[in-house]
VOPA-341714 format. One record per atom (N, C-alpha, C): residue in three letters; x, y, z. Coordinates in steps of 0.05 Angstrom, whole numbers, plus 5000, padded with zeros to 4 digits. Example, Ala and Ser with C-alpha at 12.3 -4.5 7.8 and 13.67 -1.06 7.14 Angstrom:
ALA526448865156;ALA524649105156;ALA526449345156;SER525749555142;SER527349795143;SER525850015157;
# end
This chain:
MET302267959472;MET300067949453;MET301267929424;LYS300267739409;LYS301067709381;LYS298967839363;THR299867919340;THR298068039320;THR298467899293;ILE296267829280;ILE296367719253;ILE295067919234;ILE296467999214;ILE295368159192;ILE294667959170;LYS292067939164;LYS291167729145;LYS290567849117;ASN291367699097;ASN290667749069;ASN291568019059;ALA293768119068;ALA294768379058;ALA296268339031;LEU296168549015;LEU297768558991;LEU300468668998;LEU302368499003;LEU304968569013;LEU306768678991;VAL307668928994;VAL309469048975;VAL312269048987;ASN314068888976;ASN316668848989;ASN318668728970;GLU321068848969;GLU323268748954;GLU322468678925;GLY321168868912;GLY320568858884;GLY318068688876;LYS316668588896;LYS314368418890;LYS311868508905;ILE309568438894;ILE306968478907;ILE305668198909;SER304968118933;SER303767848937;SER301967848961;SER299867678960;SER297967658982;SER299267489004;ARG299467599028;ARG300767449050;ARG299467519077;ASP299767339096;ASP299267389124;ASP301967459137;VAL301867629157;VAL304267699172;VAL303667669202;LEU305267509216;LEU304967469245;LEU307067649259;ILE306067809277;ILE307767989293;ILE307867879322;ASN310267859333;ASN310567759360;ASN312867909373;ASP312268029396;ASP314368159412;ASP315868369396;GLY314268519380;GLY315468749366;GLY316768689339;ARG316968429333;ARG318268349308;ARG316368179290;ILE317268149265;ILE315767979247;ILE316667689251;GLN314867529261;GLN315567249267;GLN315167069242;LYS313167129226;LYS312566949204;LYS311167099182;ILE311867029157;ILE310567129133;ILE309766889116;ASP307166849112;ASP306366609097;ASP303466649089;ASN302366449075;ASN299566439069;ASN298066289091;HIS295666399098;HIS293866259116;HIS295166179143;ILE296366369156;ILE297566319182;ILE295366279203;GLN295566069218;GLN293666009239;GLN295265989265;ILE294066099287;ILE295466089312;ILE293366049334;ALA294065879353;ALA292365829376;ALA292966029398;GLY291066089415;GLY291566259438;GLY290866549433;ASN291766719451;ASN291066999450;ASN292467149428;CYS290967259409;CYS292167379385;CYS290167579373;THR291167819366;THR289468009352;THR289667969322;GLU287367949309;GLU287367909281;GLU286268149266;ILE287768239246;ILE286968469230;ILE286468379201;ASN284068419192;ASN283368349164;ASN284268569146;ALA286268519130;ALA287368719112;ALA286768659083;GLU284568519078;GLU283868459050;GLU283368719035;GLY284668739012;GLY284468978995;GLY286269199002;LEU287769169025;LEU289769369033;LEU292569279026;TYR294269479022;TYR297069429016;TYR298769459041;LEU300569269046;LEU302269269069;LEU305069349060;LEU306069569070;LEU308669669062;LEU310469679087;PRO313169659083;PRO314969709106;PRO314770009112;GLY315070079138;GLY314870359146;GLY316970529132;ILE316170769126;ILE318070959113;ILE320171049133;ILE322571069123;ILE324871179139;ILE325671439126;ASP325171659140;ASP325871919129;ASP328571999140;ASP330472029121;ASP333272079130;ASP333872369134;GLN331872549131;GLN332472839135;GLN329972989145;VAL329873039171;VAL327773199182;VAL328973399202;HIS327373609208;HIS328073809228;HIS325673819247;PHE325773679269;PHE323573679288;PHE323773899309;ARG325974049308;ARG326274309321;ARG326774309351;GLU327174069363;GLU327574059391;GLU330373969398;PRO331874109415;PRO330974329433;PRO331274609421;GLY329974799434;GLY330575079430;GLY328875219409;LEU327575069391;LEU325975189370;LEU323175079370;THR322175019394;THR319674869397;THR317175039391;HIS317475299385;HIS315175449375;HIS314475369347;LYS316375239333;LYS315975149306;LYS314974859305;GLY316074689322;GLY315374409323;GLY316774279346;GLU315874039353;GLU317073879375;GLU317273589366;ILE318973439379;ILE319173159374;ILE316473019378;PHE314973099398;PHE312372989404;PHE310373039381;THR310073289373;THR308173359352;THR308973249325;GLU311473289318;GLU312273209290;GLU312572909287;SER313172759308;SER313172469306;SER310372359303;ARG308372499315;ARG305572419311;ARG304772469282;ALA305572689270;ALA305072739242;ALA306372539225;ALA308872459233;ALA310372259217;ALA308871999215;VAL307971889238;VAL306671619237;VAL304071639222;ALA302671869224;ALA300171899209;ALA300671889179;GLY303171949171;GLY303971939143;GLY305371679135;GLY305571489154;GLY306871239148;GLY309871239153;VAL310971459164;VAL313771479170;VAL314271359198;THR315671129199;THR315970999225;THR318771049237;SER320571169222;SER323271229232;SER324171489219;PHE325571659235;PHE326671909224;PHE329471949233;MET330972119218;MET333572209225;MET333572509225;ASP334172629248;ASP333772909253;ASP336373059252;MET336173309243;MET338573469237;MET339573629262;PRO342073709262;PRO343273829286;PRO342874129290;ASN341674259271;ASN341474559273;ASN339074639290;VAL339274569316;VAL337274639336;VAL338674849355;ASN337574899378;ASN338675099396;ASN338774989425;PRO341174929435;PRO343774959422;PRO344174739401;PRO345774799381;PRO346274599360;PRO347774359371;SER347474129358;SER348673879368;SER351573859360;LEU353274019373;LEU356074039366;LEU357873899385;THR356773779407;THR358373609425;THR356873349429;GLN358373149437;GLN357072889442;GLN355072909464;GLU355573069484;GLU353673099506;GLU351073219497;LEU351273439481;LEU348773569471;LEU347273379453;LEU348773219437;LEU347473029419;LEU345972819435;GLU347172719456;GLU345972509472;GLU343472609487;GLN343472859494;GLN341072979506;GLN338672969488;ARG339072979462;ARG336872969444;ARG335672679443;TYR337472489446;TYR336472209447;TYR334772159472;LEU335572289494;LEU334072259518;LEU331272389515;LEU331172619501;LEU328572749496;LEU326872569479;ALA327972449458;ALA326372289440;ALA325372029453;ALA326971919471;ALA326071679485;ALA323571729501;LYS323171979510;LYS320772049525;LYS318472149508;ARG319072249484;ARG317072409469;ARG316472309441;SER318072129430;SER317572049402;SER315871799400;ILE313871809383;ILE312271579378;ILE313371409355;ALA315271529340;ALA316671389318;ALA319571329327;ASN320871149313;ASN323771089318;ASN325371329309;TYR327771359320;TYR329271609317;TYR332271569316;SER333571759302;SER336371789304;SER337072089299;PHE339372179308;PHE340172459305;PHE342972469294;TYR343372659276;TYR346072699265;TYR347772869284;MET350372809283;MET352372969297;MET352873219279;GLY352873449291;GLY353373699277;GLY356273779275;VAL356873939255;VAL359574029249;VAL359674329248;SER361774439259;SER362474729256;SER365374739246;ASN366374979243;ASN369174999234;ASN371174929256;ASP370174889281;ASP372174849303;ASP371374629323;ASN369774429314;ASN369174209333;ASN369873929322;VAL371873919305;VAL372673669292;VAL373273449313;GLU374673529334;GLU375373329355;GLU372973199366;GLU370773349371;GLU368273229381;GLU366973059360;VAL366973149336;VAL365672999314;VAL366972719311;LEU369572709313;LEU370972459308;LEU370472249331;LYS369172329352;LYS368372139373;LYS365771999367;THR364472069345;THR361871959339;THR361971659336;ASP360071529349;ASP359871229348;ASP358171149324;PRO359371019304;PRO357870939280;PRO355670729285;LYS355670599307;LYS353570399313;LYS351070519326;THR351270759336;THR348970879350;THR348171149339;ILE349671259319;ILE349071519307;ILE348771489277;CYS346671609265;CYS346271559236;CYS348371679219;GLY349671899227;GLY351672019210;GLY352572289221;ILE354272419206;ILE355372679211;ILE354272869190;LYS353173099199;LYS351873279180;LYS353573529177;ILE354273589152;ILE355873829145;ILE354074009128;PHE353774259137;PHE352374459121;PHE354374609104;MET354674529079;MET356474669060;MET354774869044;GLY353275039059;GLY351575239048;GLY350575409070;SER349275639064;SER348875839084;SER346175829098;SER344675619093;SER341875619103;SER341575589133;THR343775529146;THR343575469175;THR345275659192;GLY346075889181;GLY347476089197;GLY350075989208;ASN350275969234;ASN352875919247;ASN353875639244;MET352375459229;MET353375189225;MET354575159197;LEU354975379182;LEU356275359157;LEU359175269161;VAL360075069146;VAL362774969147;VAL364175039121;ASP365975229122;ASP367275329097;ASP370275329099;ASP371375229121;ASP374275209124;ASP375274959111;LYS376974989091;LYS377874759075;LYS379574559091;ASN381074659111;ASN382574479128;ASN380774309145;THR378574429155;THR376574279170;THR375274069153;LEU374574139129;LEU373273949111;LEU375073719104;GLU377573779098;GLU379573569091;GLU379873379115;ASN380073489139;ASN380473329163;ASN378073139167;LEU375673249164;LEU373173089167;LEU372972869147;PHE373372939121;PHE373072739100;PHE375272529102;ARG377572599112;ARG379672409115;ARG379272219138;ASN377972319160;ASN377872159185;ASN375172079194;ALA373072149180;ALA370372109190;ALA369871809197;PRO368871749221;PRO368471479229;PRO365871359218;THR364171519206;THR361671429196;THR360771589172;LEU358471549162;LEU357371689138;LEU357271989143;ILE358072139123;ILE357772429123;ILE355472499105;ALA353572659115;ALA351372759099;ALA351773059095;THR351373159071;THR351973439065;THR349573589053;HIS349273839062;HIS347674029048;HIS349574189031;CYS349174179004;CYS351174288986;CYS349974528971;GLU350874768978;GLU350375008962;GLU352875188966;ASP353875308945;ASP356275478947;ASP355575748957;GLU356775818980;GLU356176068993;GLU356876318977;ALA359176318964;ALA360076548949;ALA358176598925;THR357276388912;THR355476418890;THR352776538899;ILE351776438921;ILE349276538931;ILE349476828939;LEU351576908953;LEU351877188961;LEU352177378938;HIS353577288917;HIS353777448892;HIS351077488879;ASN349577268877;ASN346877288864;ASN344977458881;LEU345277438907;LEU343577598925;LEU344177898922;GLU346777958920;GLU347478238916;GLU346278348890;LEU346378188869;LEU345178278843;LEU342178318846;ALA340878138861;ALA337978168865;ALA337278418881;GLU338978478901;GLU338478718917;GLU338878968901;GLU340778968882;GLU341179198865;GLU338779238847;LYS337379028840;LYS335079048822;LYS332479108837;PHE332178988860;PHE329579008874;PHE329679148901;GLY332079208911;GLY332279318938;GLY331479118959;ASP329879198978;ASP328979018999;ASP326578848991;ASP325478898967;ASP322978768959;ASP323578558938;ILE325278358945;ILE325978148926;ILE323577958923;PRO322577908899;PRO320277718896;PRO321177438901;ILE319277278912;ILE319976998918;ILE320776838894;HIS319676898870;HIS320376738847;HIS323276778839;TYR324676968852;TYR327576998847;TYR329276808864;HIS327976668882;HIS329476478899;HIS331176278884;PRO330176148863;PRO331875958848;PRO333876098830;ILE333676358827;ILE335776508812;ILE338076578831;ILE337376638856;ILE339376688876;ILE340776428885;ARG339276228891;ARG340375968898;ARG340175788874;ASN341875838855;ASN341575728828;ASN342975468824;GLU342875368799;GLU344075108792;GLU347075118797;GLU348375338791;GLU351275358795;GLU352075328824;ALA350475458842;ALA351075438870;ALA350975148880;CYS348974998870;CYS348774718878;CYS350974548866;PHE351574578840;PHE353574408828;PHE356374458838;ARG356974718842;ARG359674778853;ARG360174638879;SER358174648897;SER358574528924;SER358474228923;SER356474108910;SER356173818909;SER358573688895;SER359573808873;SER361873698859;SER364373718877;PHE364673928892;PHE366873958911;PHE366773738932;ALA364373698943;ALA364073488964;ALA364673208952;ALA363773158927;ALA364272908914;ALA367272868910;GLU368673078902;GLU371573068898;GLU372972998925;LEU372173118947;LEU373373058973;LEU372872768980;ALA370472678975;ALA369772398982;ALA371472198966;LYS371872258941;LYS373472078924;LYS376372088932;LYS377272318940;LYS380072348948;LYS380672178972;TRP378872168992;TRP379272039017;TRP377671779020;ASN376271698999;ASN374571459000;ASN372571479023;THR371371719026;THR369471769047;THR366771659040;ARG365271569059;ARG362471489055;ARG360871749056;LEU359971839032;LEU358572099030;LEU355772069019;HIS353872199032;HIS351072199023;HIS350272499019;ILE349772568994;ILE348972848989;ILE345972878989;LEU345073069005;LEU342173099010;LEU340873278990;HIS338273258987;HIS336473418971;HIS337673528945;ILE338373348927;ILE339273428901;ILE336973558886;SER337373798874;SER335173948863;SER335574018833;THR337773938821;THR338274008793;THR338973768776;GLY338373788751;GLY339073578732;GLY342073568727;GLU343473798731;GLU346373818726;GLU347873628745;GLU346773588769;GLU348273438789;GLU348073138785;VAL346373048768;VAL345972758764;VAL348572618756;ILE350272758741;ILE352772628730;ILE354672558753;LEU354272668776;LEU356172608799;LEU355772328810;PHE353472198804;PHE352771958817;PHE352671718797;ASP353671488807;ASP353871248790;ASP351571058795;ASN350270978774;ASN348070788777;ASN348770498769;LYS351370458765;LYS352270188757;LYS353470028780;ILE353370148804;ILE354470018828;ILE352169938846;ALA352169698857;ALA350169618877;ALA350169818900;LEU347869878911;LEU347670078932;LEU349370008956;LYS349469758963;LYS351069678987;LYS354069728983;ASP354869758957;ASP357769808952;ASP358370098945;LYS356370268943;LYS356870548936;LYS358170698959;ARG360070868952;ARG361271048971;ARG360071328970;LEU358771388947;LEU357471648943;LEU354471598935;THR352671688952;THR349771648947;THR348371918948;ALA345871918938;ALA344372168935;ALA341472128945;GLU340472348955;GLU337672368963;GLU336272578946;VAL333772518939;VAL331972718927;VAL329572758945;CYS328573008947;CYS326373058965;CYS323773088950;VAL321573018963;VAL318973018950;VAL318173288939;HIS318973508952;HIS318173768942;HIS319573848916;HIS322073748912;HIS323373798887;HIS322273638864;LEU320973418870;LEU319573258850;LEU316873368844;PHE315473468865;PHE312673538864;PHE312173828854;PHE313874018862;PHE313474298855;PHE315574388836;ASN315074618823;ASN317074748806;ASN316775048809;ALA318475198795;ALA318675488799;ALA316075628792;ASP314475518775;ASP311875638768;ASP310075658792;ASN310375478811;ASN308675468835;ASN309175698854;TYR311375838852;TYR311876068869;TYR309676278867;PHE308576308843;PHE306576518838;PHE303976458853;GLU303476208858;GLU301076128873;GLU301676088903;LEU303875968909;LEU304475878937;LEU306476048952;GLY307976218937;GLY309776408950;GLY311776278969;ASN311976408993;ASN313976319013;ASN313376039024;ARG310975939019;ARG310275669029;ARG312075459017;ILE313175508993;ILE314975308981;ILE317875418979;LYS318475598997;LYS321275688998;LYS322875489014;TRP324575329000;TRP326375139012;TRP329175209004;ASN331175109019;ASN333975119011;ASN335074839009;PRO335974738987;PRO336174868961;PRO333474938949;ALA333375138932;ALA330875238921;ALA329575038903;ILE326875038902;ILE325274908881;ILE325875068856;LYS326574928835;LYS327675058811;LYS325775018787;ASP326775108764;ASP325175098739;ASP324074818734;LYS321774808721;LYS320474558716;LYS322074368698;LYS324074468684;LYS325674298667;LYS327174088683;HIS327574148709;HIS329073968726;HIS327373728736;GLN324873758738;GLN323173548749;GLN323473278734;PRO323173278707;PRO323473018694;PRO326272898696;LEU328273078698;LEU331072978701;LEU331472858729;LEU330372988749;LEU330572878776;LEU329072608778;PHE326772598765;PHE325172348766;PHE326572128751;GLU327672188729;GLU329171978714;GLU331471878730;ALA332972058743;ALA335271978759;ALA334371808783;LEU332071858793;LEU330971698815;LEU330271418805;LEU328971398782;LEU328171138772;LEU330470968762;ASN332571098752;ASN334770938741;ASN337070908761;ASP336570988786;ASP338370928809;ASP340871098810;HIS340871328796;HIS342971528803;HIS342371638831;PHE339771678837;PHE338971768864;PHE337971528879;ASP338571508904;ASP338171268919;ASP335771268938;VAL335171508950;VAL333071518970;VAL331271768966;ILE328871748976;ILE326971978976;ILE326572059005;ALA326572319010;ALA326172429037;ALA324472679036;THR324172809059;THR322473049060;THR323973309065;ASP326073309081;ASP327273549092;ASP325073709106;HIS323373559121;HIS321173679136;HIS322373889155;ALA321474139151;ALA322774369166;ALA320674579172;PRO318974539193;PRO316774719198;PRO317774989209;HIS316275199201;HIS316475469212;HIS313675559218;THR313375759236;THR310775869241;THR309776019217;TRP307176049215;TRP305976199193;TRP306976489194;GLU307276599218;GLU308376869220;GLU311076899208;GLU312776699213;GLU315476699201;GLU315376679171;LYS313676509161;LYS313576469132;LYS312176699117;SER310876879132;SER309477109120;SER311277349117;LYS313777329126;LYS315577559125;LYS316677599096;SER317977819092;SER319177889066;SER321277679059;TYR322177679034;TYR323977469024;TYR326377439041;ARG327777649047;ARG330277629062;ARG329877519090;LYS327577579102;LYS327077499130;LYS325577229132;CYS324377139110;CYS322976889111;CYS324876649111;PRO324676469130;PRO326476239131;PRO325676029110;GLY327675879101;GLY327175659082;GLY326275409097;GLY324275269085;GLY323375019096;GLY320375019100;GLY319274779102;GLY316374739107;GLY315774459116;PRO313274419125;PRO312474159136;PRO311573969115;LEU312573719115;LEU311773529094;LEU311573239104;VAL312473179128;VAL312872899136;VAL310172739138;GLN307972879142;GLN305372749143;GLN304372669115;HIS305572779094;HIS304372739068;HIS306372639046;SER308672559054;SER310672479034;SER309772239018;LEU308672039032;LEU307771799018;LEU305371868999;LEU303572039008;LEU301372108991;LEU302372258966;MET304372418969;MET305572558946;MET306772368926;MET308072158936;MET309271958918;MET307071778906;LEU304971728921;LEU302671578910;LEU301271728887;ASP301371998889;ASP300272158867;ASP301772098841;PHE304372068843;PHE305971988820;PHE305371708811;TYR304871528830;TYR304071258823;TYR301471248807;PHE299471398816;PHE296871398802;PHE297071528775;LYS299071698771;LYS299571818744;LYS301171638726;GLY302071408737;GLY303671218721;GLY306571278719;ASN307571458737;ASN310471538736;ASN312271348751;ILE311271198770;ILE312971028788;ILE311270808799;SER312470578803;SER311070348814;SER311070358845;LEU309270208857;LEU309170178886;LEU311870058896;GLN312769868881;GLN315269728889;GLN317569928890;LYS317670108871;LYS319870308870;LYS319570508892;ILE317170588898;ILE316670768921;ILE317770648947;VAL317070398951;VAL317970258975;VAL321070228975;GLU322170168952;GLU325070148950;GLU326470408959;LYS325470628949;LYS326770888953;LYS326171008980;MET323970948992;MET323171069018;MET323670889042;SER324070629037;SER324470449059;SER326970279056;HIS326970099036;HIS329169909032;HIS331870059030;ASN332070249011;ASN334670369006;ASN335670549028;VAL333870659044;VAL334770819067;VAL336070639087;ALA334870409092;ALA335970209110;ALA338670109101;THR338870069075;THR341469969063;THR343570189064;CYS342770429056;CYS344570649054;CYS345870709081;PHE344270709102;PHE345270769129;PHE345970519145;ASP345570289133;ASP346270029146;ASP344869999173;ILE342170049172;ILE340570039196;ILE339969749204;VAL340069699230;VAL339669429240;VAL336669359238;ASP336069149223;ASP333469009223;ASP331069179218;ARG331269369199;ARG328969539192;ARG329069589162;GLY326769689152;GLY326569769124;GLY325569559105;PHE325269319114;PHE324269099098;PHE322168939114;ILE320368809099;ILE318568619112;ILE319768339110;ARG321268279131;ARG322668019133;ARG322267899160;GLU322267639161;GLU322067499186;GLU324567569203;GLY323967629228;GLY326167709247;GLY326568009248;TYR325568159229;TYR325868449228;TYR323768579246;PHE324268829255;PHE322368979271;PHE319769019254;ALA317569009267;ALA314969039253;ALA314269339251;ASP315769479234;ASP315069749226;ASP313669739200;LEU311069779200;LEU309369709177;LEU307169919173;ILE306169939149;ILE303870109142;ILE301869959126;LEU299369989133;LEU297069889117;LEU295970129102;VAL295870109075;VAL294970329058;VAL292570239041;ASP290570409040;ASP288170369023;ASP288470548999;LEU288770418975;LEU289070578951;LEU286370638937;SER284170558949;SER281570598937;SER280070838947;THR281170978967;THR279771208979;THR281471458977;ASP280171688979;ASP281571948977;ASP281972069004;GLN283872259004;GLN284372409029;GLN284972699021;ARG283472889032;ARG283873169027;ARG285473289049;VAL287473449042;VAL289073589062;VAL287673849070;THR286973859096;THR285774099107;THR287174189132;LYS286774429139;LYS288074529164;LYS287174369188;GLU284674269187;GLU283574119210;GLU284973849214;ASN285873719192;ASN287173459196;ASN290173459196;LEU291373699196;LEU294273719199;LEU295173669228;LEU297273519231;LEU298373459258;LEU300973619264;TYR301873769244;TYR304273939249;TYR303674159270;LYS305574209287;LYS305174419307;LYS304874699293;CYS306174739270;CYS305974999257;CYS303175049245;GLY301674839240;GLY298874869233;GLY298274939204;TRP300274909186;TRP299774979158;TRP301274779141;SER300574769115;SER301974599096;SER301674719068;PRO303774699051;PRO303574789024;PRO301574619007;LEU300674399019;LEU298874219005;LEU295974259012;GLU295374449029;GLU292574489037;GLU290774529013;GLY288474389014;GLY286474408993;GLY286774198972;ARG289074048972;ARG289473838952;ARG288073578962;THR287073428943;THR285873168949;THR287772958937;PHE288672768953;PHE290372558944;PHE288772298944;LYS289372128925;LYS288271858924;LYS289971678941;GLY288671528959;GLY290171358977;GLY290071469006;GLN290071279025;GLN290071359053;GLN291771159069;ILE293271269088;ILE294671099107;ILE292571019128;LYS291970759131;LYS289970669149;LYS291170609177;THR293370459177;THR294470369203;THR297570379201;THR298870479222;THR301770479223;THR302670329248;PHE304570139244;PHE305769989266;PHE308570079270;VAL309370129295;VAL312170179302;VAL312969969323;ASN314969809316;ASN315869599333;ASN313569419342;GLY311769359322;GLY309469189327;GLY307069309341;ASN307369559350;ASN305169699364;ASN303669879344;ILE301069869346;ILE299470059329;ILE299670329341;VAL300670519325;VAL300970799335;VAL299170989320;TYR298070899298;TYR296171059283;TYR294170869271;ASP291570929274;ASP289470749264;ASP286970909256;HIS286370899230;HIS283971019220;HIS283571309230;GLY285671469227;GLY285471749233;GLY286071829261;LYS286771639279;LYS287271699307;LYS290071609315;ILE291471789330;ILE294071719341;ILE293571549366;ILE295171339369;ILE294971169393;ILE297671189407;GLU297771299431;GLU300171359445;GLU300971149466;SER300270909461;SER300870699481;SER303770609482;ALA305270679462;ALA308070589460;ALA309770809448;SER312370799452;SER314170999441;SER316070859422;GLY317371019406;GLY319270919386;GLY321870839400;SER323670729384;SER326270629394;SER328570769379;ARG330870779392;ARG333270889379;ARG334170699357;LEU334670809333;LEU335770649311;LEU338670579317;LEU339370329310;LEU342070239312;LEU343170159285;PHE345770149282;PHE347070119256;PHE349169899257;ASN349469769234;ASN351469559232;ASN354269649227;SER354669899221;SER357270009213;SER359469939233;
# end
């Protein structure tokens, strides 16, 4: 069965233009004006709707295996496609953590059965599994994930010999969570002296402060430059870190790239007083002075991609005291709506949103045939209506955890239809489970 999307406002590669798109056998066969085809074909009238390439989220935690009380590949991939996310890259800090090639491959087998979106999984690193890590196949795995910070417990990598070995020999992209453990522990000790066990949540960005971020990210950048490693630093949260990244090099030629997350753009430290633990992330959401600096770095290409760090926890877990409350929250269903909020405020163009959430992720990770609306590419697409509103309520959340820090907000714009590999998987508020996603492949 072929599908024609007629009269869509196509947002792609810096331009907006009215086009028809013909989908055949999971791929984009033709992009043109007034496409006509004989025979059996489904036609979708997209007049007044914007057609975007599907979002590729390079940092999510879908919690499977072992942590499925928080989320599952099945539930979170459904939430993803409802938000226009057609591909995701999932982190290794599950149970058991993805520290061997066998455990990693088991996650791909799970996703093949349960994911409605396309998928990839990072290989995890500990202080003593370098031999396993170096077996990673760069054509079938999105990257190697190193936690250079304490947010993931037993996956903290702080052995300098291990880090040197990995940065010298990594067969593929290294992605890092950068926060300096010693700085965080020192700040936590000071907070405990002041507050005892009753540390207020607004102290989170004081404990996980700018110094902790810069010390770690600058150290990672130094290692990458020393060994010419392909390094991608995740969730940059401070204006101080912008100087580490070069915006004068074409993305395809960069060896050091950066990601900024929607919550660091959208929230600031003032929001802790209203939202409390619901916006406790690691790295912390910081003072509002950082928001314009992060946004400027995004627009001027110091930062290359936008992601979510979608990390659901149960409401019971998020209701605990500061020390016991885990960092992270659910966002994958609403990341595009959050960025569209900035669009309607005049802060960013549609073309730039597509560049940072689709095009650049595909380029950064060298993904095969995705991230652009091009003939021959996979038909991972979203139809968006910018003329209607959408209110976030508990009833329309698809996250297994059942809550969101965005509840009660009304966003302008709606995702109407999501295509994954040419199949409609979300349409006018309904999930369609007739097809599953595919494993992402890479040109590396």
